[in-house]
VOZAPA-549545 format. One record per residue (C-alpha): residue number from 1; residue in one letter; z, y, x. Coordinates in nm, 4 decimals. Layout:
<atoms>
ATOM   n res       c3       c2       c1
ATOM NUM   A        Z        Y        X
...
</atoms>
This chain:
<atoms>
ATOM   n res       c3       c2       c1
ATOM   1   M   5.0526 -17.2172  -3.3059
ATOM   2   V   5.2332 -16.8933  -3.3732
ATOM   3   S   5.4875 -16.7482  -3.1196
ATOM   4   I   5.7346 -16.4624  -3.2536
ATOM   5   A   5.9727 -16.2355  -3.0794
ATOM   6   S   6.1908 -16.0388  -3.3161
ATOM   7   E   6.4725 -15.7978  -3.2443
ATOM   8   G   6.7356 -15.6603  -3.4781
ATOM   9   T   7.0902 -15.6397  -3.6023
ATOM  10   P   7.2621 -15.9367  -3.7899
ATOM  11   G   7.0557 -16.0358  -4.0825
ATOM  12   N   6.7588 -15.8163  -3.9881
ATOM  13   Y   6.5557 -16.0318  -3.7459
ATOM  14   D   6.5459 -16.3750  -3.9100
ATOM  15   V   6.1931 -16.5047  -3.9692
ATOM  16   T   6.1950 -16.6796  -4.3026
ATOM  17   A   5.8242 -16.7912  -4.3307
ATOM  18   V   5.4998 -16.7859  -4.1419
ATOM  19   T   5.1694 -16.8439  -4.3292
ATOM  20   Y   4.8086 -16.8791  -4.2257
ATOM  21   N   4.5649 -16.7904  -4.5172
ATOM  22   G   4.8778 -16.8430  -4.7470
ATOM  23   I   4.9461 -17.1859  -4.6113
ATOM  24   S   5.3067 -17.2357  -4.4808
ATOM  25   L   5.3522 -17.3226  -4.1067
ATOM  26   T   5.6639 -17.5406  -3.9861
ATOM  27   K   5.9161 -17.4034  -3.7487
ATOM  28   A   5.9271 -17.6071  -3.4225
ATOM  29   V   6.2005 -17.4196  -3.2243
ATOM  30   E   6.3966 -17.0970  -3.2054
ATOM  31   N   6.6540 -16.9262  -2.9936
ATOM  32   T   6.8687 -16.6146  -3.0435
ATOM  33   V   7.0531 -16.4158  -2.7783
ATOM  34   G   7.2816 -16.1128  -2.8420
ATOM  35   S   7.6354 -16.0068  -2.9546
ATOM  36   S   7.5704 -15.7074  -3.1846
ATOM  37   F   7.1989 -15.6625  -3.1453
ATOM  38   F   6.9853 -15.9794  -3.1110
ATOM  39   M   6.6597 -16.1082  -2.9584
ATOM  40   N   6.5121 -16.4009  -3.1303
ATOM  41   T   6.2204 -16.6117  -3.0251
ATOM  42   E   6.0402 -16.8833  -3.2191
ATOM  43   I   5.7308 -17.1138  -3.2337
ATOM  44   W   5.5741 -17.2158  -3.5587
ATOM  45   Y   5.2902 -17.4809  -3.6080
ATOM  46   L   5.0263 -17.5914  -3.8559
ATOM  47   L   4.8511 -17.9289  -3.8538
ATOM  48   D   4.4738 -17.9858  -3.9115
ATOM  49   A   4.5205 -18.1486  -4.2474
ATOM  50   S   4.6529 -17.8195  -4.3806
ATOM  51   L   4.3975 -17.5806  -4.2302
ATOM  52   P   4.1467 -17.4067  -4.4677
ATOM  53   S   3.7685 -17.4254  -4.3922
ATOM  54   A   3.6417 -17.2597  -4.0697
ATOM  55   G   3.6719 -16.8850  -4.0824
ATOM  56   T   3.8828 -16.5729  -3.9969
ATOM  57   Y   4.2192 -16.5664  -4.1811
ATOM  58   T   4.5413 -16.3656  -4.1636
ATOM  59   V   4.8641 -16.4897  -4.0112
ATOM  60   S   5.1594 -16.3326  -4.2056
ATOM  61   V   5.5248 -16.3349  -4.0920
ATOM  62   A   5.7983 -16.2686  -4.3476
ATOM  63   V   6.1484 -16.1660  -4.2177
ATOM  64   S   6.4854 -16.1056  -4.3911
ATOM  65   G   6.5914 -15.7516  -4.3811
ATOM  66   T   6.4235 -15.5024  -4.1448
ATOM  67   P   6.3859 -15.5971  -3.7920
ATOM  68   S   6.3912 -15.3232  -3.5302
ATOM  69   D   6.0821 -15.4595  -3.3728
ATOM  70   I   5.8586 -15.7730  -3.4095
ATOM  71   N   5.5964 -15.9065  -3.1707
ATOM  72   A   5.3835 -16.2114  -3.2424
ATOM  73   G   5.0675 -16.3942  -3.1383
ATOM  74   A   4.8721 -16.6962  -3.2525
ATOM  75   V   4.6492 -16.9599  -3.0708
ATOM  76   S   4.4535 -17.2492  -3.1951
ATOM  77   V   4.3987 -17.5600  -2.9762
ATOM  78   T   4.1901 -17.8782  -3.0156
ATOM  79   G   4.3180 -18.2112  -2.9006
ATOM  80   A   4.6781 -18.2040  -3.0093
ATOM  81   A   4.8338 -18.5065  -3.2026
ATOM  82   Q   4.8810 -18.4186  -3.5749
ATOM  83   R   5.2553 -18.4512  -3.5802
ATOM  84   A   5.5819 -18.2682  -3.5064
ATOM  85   P   5.6694 -18.1739  -3.1317
ATOM  86   E   5.7585 -18.4558  -2.8954
ATOM  87   A   6.0128 -18.2190  -2.7260
ATOM  88   I   6.1670 -17.8726  -2.7672
ATOM  89   A   6.3721 -17.6575  -2.5212
ATOM  90   A   6.5273 -17.3169  -2.5306
ATOM  91   S   6.7260 -17.0926  -2.2932
ATOM  92   D   6.8281 -16.7202  -2.2545
ATOM  93   D   6.9836 -16.4957  -1.9979
ATOM  94   N   7.3109 -16.4517  -2.1910
ATOM  95   E   7.2528 -16.0818  -2.1882
ATOM  96   T   7.2635 -16.0453  -1.8192
ATOM  97   G   6.9537 -15.8211  -1.7877
ATOM  98   A   6.7662 -16.0803  -1.5779
ATOM  99   G   6.4181 -16.0015  -1.4508
ATOM 100   S   6.2779 -16.3509  -1.5001
ATOM 101   I   6.3452 -16.6768  -1.6926
ATOM 102   Q   6.2295 -17.0412  -1.6373
ATOM 103   T   6.3004 -17.3301  -1.8933
ATOM 104   G   6.2360 -17.6774  -1.8418
ATOM 105   I   6.1113 -17.9504  -2.0995
ATOM 106   T   6.0491 -18.3139  -2.0551
ATOM 107   T   5.7101 -18.4192  -2.2042
ATOM 108   L   5.6948 -18.7897  -2.3221
ATOM 109   T   5.3068 -18.8351  -2.3044
ATOM 110   D   5.0359 -18.7663  -2.0419
ATOM 111   G   4.8076 -18.4766  -2.1522
ATOM 112   A   5.0777 -18.3115  -2.3680
ATOM 113   W   5.0345 -17.9405  -2.4786
ATOM 114   V   5.3286 -17.7246  -2.3873
ATOM 115   F   5.3616 -17.3844  -2.5715
ATOM 116   D   5.6146 -17.1096  -2.5094
ATOM 117   C   5.7355 -16.7861  -2.6369
ATOM 118   V   5.9526 -16.5213  -2.4355
ATOM 119   G   6.1140 -16.2137  -2.5855
ATOM 120   S   6.3042 -15.9114  -2.4381
ATOM 121   G   6.5326 -15.6456  -2.6038
ATOM 122   N   6.3405 -15.3921  -2.3731
ATOM 123   S   5.9768 -15.2922  -2.4024
ATOM 124   I   5.8617 -15.4498  -2.0687
ATOM 125   T   5.5517 -15.6186  -1.9332
ATOM 126   F   5.5703 -15.9940  -1.8613
ATOM 127   T   5.3741 -16.2126  -1.6062
ATOM 128   Q   5.3438 -16.5739  -1.6736
ATOM 129   D   5.4098 -16.8495  -1.4065
ATOM 130   A   5.1071 -17.0210  -1.2459
ATOM 131   D   4.9142 -17.2642  -1.4646
ATOM 132   Q   5.0260 -17.1093  -1.7811
ATOM 133   A   4.7450 -16.9576  -2.0011
ATOM 134   E   4.8819 -16.6421  -2.1693
ATOM 135   F   4.7511 -16.6098  -2.5369
ATOM 136   Y   4.9473 -16.2921  -2.6326
ATOM 137   E   5.1506 -16.0219  -2.5005
ATOM 138   Q   5.2884 -15.7437  -2.7113
ATOM 139   M   5.5009 -15.4459  -2.6260
ATOM 140   G   5.6752 -15.2963  -2.9115
ATOM 141   T   5.8830 -14.9739  -2.9439
ATOM 142   T   6.2181 -15.1457  -2.8431
ATOM 143   S   6.1219 -15.4919  -2.7454
ATOM 144   A   5.8384 -15.7148  -2.6065
ATOM 145   G   5.7129 -16.0689  -2.6513
ATOM 146   A   5.4539 -16.2995  -2.4983
ATOM 147   G   5.3279 -16.6617  -2.5303
ATOM 148   S   5.1423 -16.9177  -2.3315
ATOM 149   Y   5.0280 -17.2706  -2.3259
ATOM 150   E   4.9515 -17.5399  -2.0617
ATOM 151   K   4.8171 -17.8880  -2.0891
ATOM 152   K   5.0282 -18.1079  -1.8684
ATOM 153   S   4.8421 -18.4000  -1.7203
ATOM 154   T   5.1397 -18.6210  -1.6283
ATOM 155   A   5.4462 -18.6855  -1.8622
ATOM 156   G   5.7748 -18.5561  -1.7275
ATOM 157   L   5.9649 -18.2485  -1.6471
ATOM 158   E   5.7614 -17.9225  -1.6821
ATOM 159   T   5.9075 -17.5767  -1.6189
ATOM 160   Q   5.7497 -17.2652  -1.7623
ATOM 161   G   5.8535 -16.9186  -1.7040
ATOM 162   W   5.8027 -16.5480  -1.7027
ATOM 163   T   5.8828 -16.2523  -1.4763
ATOM 164   A   5.9498 -15.9034  -1.6206
ATOM 165   D   5.8243 -15.5798  -1.4628
ATOM 166   T   6.1900 -15.4547  -1.4797
ATOM 167   A   6.5162 -15.5865  -1.5909
ATOM 168   S   6.5299 -15.7210  -1.9298
ATOM 169   N   6.7805 -15.7007  -2.2026
ATOM 170   R   6.8601 -16.0158  -2.4047
ATOM 171   L   6.5912 -16.2367  -2.2584
ATOM 172   S   6.5058 -16.5445  -2.4793
ATOM 173   H   6.2726 -16.8249  -2.4168
ATOM 174   V   6.1530 -17.1312  -2.6315
ATOM 175   L   5.9147 -17.4135  -2.5438
ATOM 176   A   5.7586 -17.6957  -2.7751
ATOM 177   A   5.5609 -17.9788  -2.6346
ATOM 178   F   5.3026 -18.1572  -2.8543
ATOM 179   A   5.1500 -18.5051  -2.7674
ATOM 180   P   4.7681 -18.5111  -2.7165
ATOM 181   A   4.5405 -18.6529  -2.9816
ATOM 182   A   4.4762 -19.0369  -2.9385
ATOM 183   I   4.1325 -19.1040  -2.7818
ATOM 184   E   3.9629 -19.3880  -2.9642
ATOM 185   L   3.7004 -19.5745  -2.7619
ATOM 186   D   3.3966 -19.7705  -2.9067
ATOM 187   S   3.4067 -20.1311  -2.8234
ATOM 188   I   3.1357 -20.2503  -2.5806
ATOM 189   S   2.9450 -20.5667  -2.6562
</atoms>
């Protein structure tokens, strides 16, 4: 899973590709907020069948133009179903300068993995809501981004959120939920 927060003027913040050891990831969700300057958040994923052999590899993010700032992080989990997300969600502060954001997503299966990415057009520090495990937080020159995940035990509405240490500028938030891997039980004779 790769979460990306990029900032820039029109045509200069769009993520065009994400690769892991040269292997292309698939975009799950994105959201953009802004009027003349934009904050864009995205989540990309790669399934097991496409992974290279165990080892340390590079995650590369390609963008169109030249973003003002880009912040990204990656995490790998075990136990997620090998298919597209079962649900996605996005929200933003509509350029109000909010100090926090919460976004709801409805998972369809018990044990679903929920991933998120938050981005701000200010270089700020984020604190994730309870039960979310932060896997990255980066403060750039003009913006910031962070990502977390949570394994939701019971299917249904899940709200994830972040609080900033100061007012934001163009706060954007995306979530993607993935079903858990099926558990196969041996028959008992």
